[in-house]
N, C-alpha and C positions, 0 to 999 in steps of 0.2 A: 065742476072741475073735471076736466078729462085728461087722459094720460096716453102718450104715445111711447112705444118702447122701440129703441133702435139697437140692433145686435150687429156689432162689427165682426166680420169674418176673420178669425185667426186659425185656430186648430179645429177643422170641421169635425174631427172624430169626437170632440168634446161637446159639440152643439147639443146632442140629444140630452145629455145630463143637465145642461142649462135649461132646456125646454121642460124637462121633467120638474125641475125645481120651480120653474115659473107656474106650472100647472097647480102646484101646491099653494100658491098665493091667491089672494082675492083679486081677481082681474076685472071686477065689475065696472071699474072706471076707465079700463083700457079701450081706446078707440081702434088701435091698430098695433101690429108688431111688424116693424120693418127690418129687413135683413140685407146687409150689403152683398151677400153672395148670391148664388144662382138657385134656381128651381131644382137643379140636379143634386145640389148639396143636401136637400131636405126630402127628396122623394122617397127614401127608404126609412124615414124617421116616423114612428108612430106617435103622433101628438094631436091633441084636440085644439091646439092653438092655430088659428088661421094666420099664416105668415105671408108677408108680401115680400118676395125677393126682388131686390133692386138691380141685381146683376151688374154690379160696379166692377169694371176691369182694373181701374187704377189701384195701385198699391199705396197711394197717398191717403193716410188715415183722415187727415183734415178734410180732403176733398170728399171722401165718403160721408163724413159726418155732415158737411154742408149740404150735400144732396139730400140726405135724410131730413135735415132741418127744413129744407124747402118743401118737402112733401108731407111732413108731419102735420096732423090735424089737431093734435091735442094741445091743451094749455101748458102742459108740462111734458118734458121728454126724459125718459129714463135711459141712460147710456149704458149699454152692456157690451161684453165681448162674448164670443162663443166659448171662451175660456173661463167665463164666470159661472158661479153657482150661488143661488140665493137660498136664504133660510125661508121657512114657509110663511113668515110674517113680514118679510123685508119691505114688500110694496106697501103694505098697510102702515107700517111704521114711518116710512118716508112721507107718505101722504098725510099722516097725522101731524108731522112737523110743519107741513105747509099750512094746515089748518090752524095750528097754534102760532106760527110766525108767518103771517101772510106777506110780509115784505121781503122775505128771503128769496134770493135769486137762484141759489144752489144749495141743495141738501146733500150732505155726504155721510156715508156710513163708515164704520171701522172696516178693516180689511184683514183677511187671512191669506197670505201668500203661500202657495203650495208648489214645491218643486222636489221631484224625486222622493216623494212620500214624506218630506220634511215640511213642517208648517211654521210660518213666522206670523205671529199675531201683531198687527199694527193698530194700537188704540190711539185715536187722534184726539186733539184738544178742540174745544168749541171756539171758533174764531168770530162768531157773531158779534158785530159792533167793534171789533178790533182786528179787522182783516189785514191791516198793514204790519201786524206782528210777523207775518210771513217774510217780510223784507229783512228782519233782523237775522234770519237764518240763511237767506239766499239759497235755500234748498226747498223750493215750493213743493217738489214732489214728495217730500217727506212729511208734508202737513195734511195731505188728503189723497185719496186714491184716484186713479184715472177712470175706473169703472164702478158702476153701482151708484152713480150720482144722479140726482134728479135736478133738472134745470128748467127754469121758466122760459118758455119760448119767446115771450115778450122781451126778455133780456137780450136775446140774439137780434131781435128786430131793431132794438135800440142801439146796440153796440156793434152789430155786425157779427159775422160768423167766425169760424176758425181760420187762422192765417195758414194758407196752404204751403207756404215756404218753410213752415215748422211742422211738417207732416208727422213727425215721430214724437213731437212734444207740444202738440197743438193745444190741448186743454190748458196746460200750465202756462203757455205763452199768452193765451187769452186772459187768464186770471192775472198774471203779472201786469199786463197792459191795462187792466180795468179795475184795479184794487180801489180806485177812488169812486168807482160807480157800481159796485156790486156788493151784495151781502151774502155771506157764507154761513150756513147753519149746520151744525153737527147733529146727526141722529145717533145718540150715544148707545142705544140698545141694539142697533142694527149692525149685522156683519155680512160682508160679501166675500166669498172666496174668489181668488184669481189664481189660475194655474199657469205657472211659468213654463213656457215651452221653447222660447227663443233665448238662446245664449249669447246673441250678439246684439248689443245696444249701441246705436249711433249716437254717441254722447256729444257730437258737435252741435246738435240742435239745442242741447241743454246749455252748452257753453255760450252760444250765440244769444239765447234767451237771457241768460244772466248778464251778459255784457250789455245788452240792450236796456236791461232793467236798471243797472247802475248808472246808465246815462239819463234815465227818465226821472228818477226820484232823488230828492235832496239827501245828501249823505249825512248832514249834521242833525237834521230833524226827523228823518224817516228811516234811513237804513242803519245808521250808527249813532242814535241819539245818546247812547250810554257812554260814549267816549268823552274825554275831557278836552273838548274843543276850545273852550275858553282859557283853560289853564296851560295846556301843553299841546298847541295845535299841530306842531310838526310830528310829535309822537303819536297823536291821534290819527293823523293822515297816514303815517307809516303803518299803523295797526290796521287801518281800513284797507290799504293797498295789499297788505299781507293776507288779510282775511279773504279778499277776493281772489288773490292768487291761489290760496289753499283750496277754495271752492272749484276753481278752474282746473286745478291739479286732479281733483276727484273725478273730473270729467275727462282726464287724460289730455287736456289741452295745455300742454306744457309751454307751447310757444307764447300764448297769451299770458299764461301764469308768470312766465319769466319776465314779461314786460312789467307786470304789476310788482313783482319782487324787486326789480331794478329801481322802479319809482320809489318803492319803500326805502331802499338803501340810499338813494339820492336825498330823500327828504329827511330821514333820521336813521343813520347807520346803526344797525343792530344785528346781533348774531343770528337770531331766529330767521329774519328775512334772508340773510346770507346763506344759511344752511338750506333753506328752501330753494334758493336760486341754484345752488350747487346741485341739489337733487333733481331739479328740472333739467339741467344740462346733462346729468347722467342718464335720465330717462330718455332724452332726445338722442343720446348717442354722441353728444358733444363732450367727449372725455377731456380733450385738451383745454376747452373752455372752462370746464369745471376745475381743472387743476390750476389754472391761472388764478383762481380765487383763493387758493390755499396759501395764505401768507399771514405773517404776524401783523402787517400793516392793515389787514382786513379785520383784525380783532380776534384772530384765532391763536390758541396756544400751540406750542410745538407738538405736544402730545396729540392734539386734535388734528393738526396738519398730517402727522404721520399716519394716524388712523384712517383719515379720509383718503389720503393718497393710496394707502394699501387697499382700501375698499374699491376705489376706482380701478386700480391695477388688476384686482381679482376679477371684476366684471369684464374688463377688456380681454383678459386671458380666456374667460369663460365664452365670450362671444366668438373669439378667434377659434377656440376649439370646436364650437358648433359649426362655424363656417368650414372648418377643415373636414368635419364629419360629413357635411353635405357634399363636398368635393370628392370625398372617398365613396360616395354612394350609400351612406348609412342613414338614408332617409327614414327607414322603418324604425330604427332604433331611436331616432330623434322624436318621432310621433309617440312611441311608447313612453318616452320620458317627458312628454310635453308638459304634464302638470307640474312635475318637479322643476322643469326649466322655468316655467312662468312663476312658480313660487319664489325662485331665486332672483329673477330679474324680469320685469315687465316693460322694458324699454323698447323703443322703436326698432333697434337692430334685431331683436328677437322675433317680433311680429313679422318684420320683413323676411327673416329667415324661414319662418313657418310658411309664408306666402310662396317663397321659392320652392320649398319642399312640395307643397300642394301643386304648384305649377309643373314641376318635374313629373308628378304623378298624373298630370293632365286633369286634375280636379280644379277647373277654373273658378268655380263658384267659391270654394273655400279659399283659394289663392287670392281672389278678389277681397274677401272679408278680412284676411290678415294684412294684405297690403294697405287696404282701406284704414285699418286700425293703426298701422305704422305711420300713415300720413297724418292722421289726427294727432298722433303724438309728436311727429316732427315733419311738417310740410316743407321744410327748408332743404332737406336732404334730397338732392336731385336724383340719385340712383333709386331711392325708395319711391319717389313720385313717378319716375319713369316706369317702374315696374307696375304700379297701379294703373297708369295710363295705357300701357300696353295690354293688360288684361282686360281693361274696360272696353277697349276697341274691339276685342274678340267677343265680348259678351253684349256689345251694344249699350254700354252703360257710361258713355263719355259725359252725358249731361249730368249724371249723378256725381261724377268727380268734379265737374265744374262748379256745381252747387256746393259741394264739400269745401272746395278751396275758397269760395266766397264767404262761407260761414266762419271759417277759422282764420281768415285774414284779419290782422289786428286793425282796430279802428281807434281813432284818437278819442280818448274819453275826457269828459269835462267834470269837474267837481262842482256840484251845485250847493 
């Protein structure tokens, strides 16, 4: 049994720490170490590990992995990031699991997420033989790490590589699509560190993967088998719709979330789905639409209507005051208070406003990020969309915007 290691280039400054941790492992089974970056990245690193730089220019993570898969000579491939750090027995432990469970396609460790000197330990469950339990959560990324995993190369030969349209969620999309044909095994003693350095996550990939998944699998027997479909089908269906909407809301895809909340209300009117729909409209900046739902006929009490109406008014006034501050040239003050602003309201109008602030400062990259996030939250607001398109043209990122709109455009779902 032979092993190839692939290191995906993220933060090059952390690469040496990864290589040092690799050197402490038993690498006798390793045929090669492939690296997506360039020779220039590693020229000043003192390491005994012979590294093969692939010099991949594309920022598409799935494309880089597919290139590595096509070149890898090992029976198994260990996927790492330059931001990863291994314990001194990690490789040995992963290979031991392969020897014990020969039909496993993917071995995954526990994970320690590190950001700003803070650590979050993620201990995962063993999904071997019950892989479809992942569907019950519709949050696959919470069930296993992205890096530090060992994958059988034959699995890719049979099932195909990573979907390059899901460049930032490629592994999880691959797993979602192949839960019928893949066995996952946990290495419970293994831990891999992953250092978070990117504060912007394009959650539209996660939203699209989730929506594809609920189209693929049977709701009654595979995704929501615990609901009372036989006794109260409408109630069960409304619960399923609301659960999906909640997951999409976590990915800031309030447009698609609102579609599922509306379906829940049409199927079985309930206050939980109603409040979630109201919150979706508030986050999208559709304050008038949110207020239209505040009525006794919708099942709300007068006290609730008053509280929600006041909450919406407060947010509207808050957004208006921020817009006035921008007009008055107080961009610096807004940036200083940015965390407090986001803590109060994370809706599309605020992210759009931050985009405007960075645009006025001629920081186009940050302007693009904030406009992009605003469009994920509300792609229907033409002013926000136009802001993103205008900056994208200046940065040469028009295709990225087109792909974003494709991912978050609602598709007709079927209940299987």
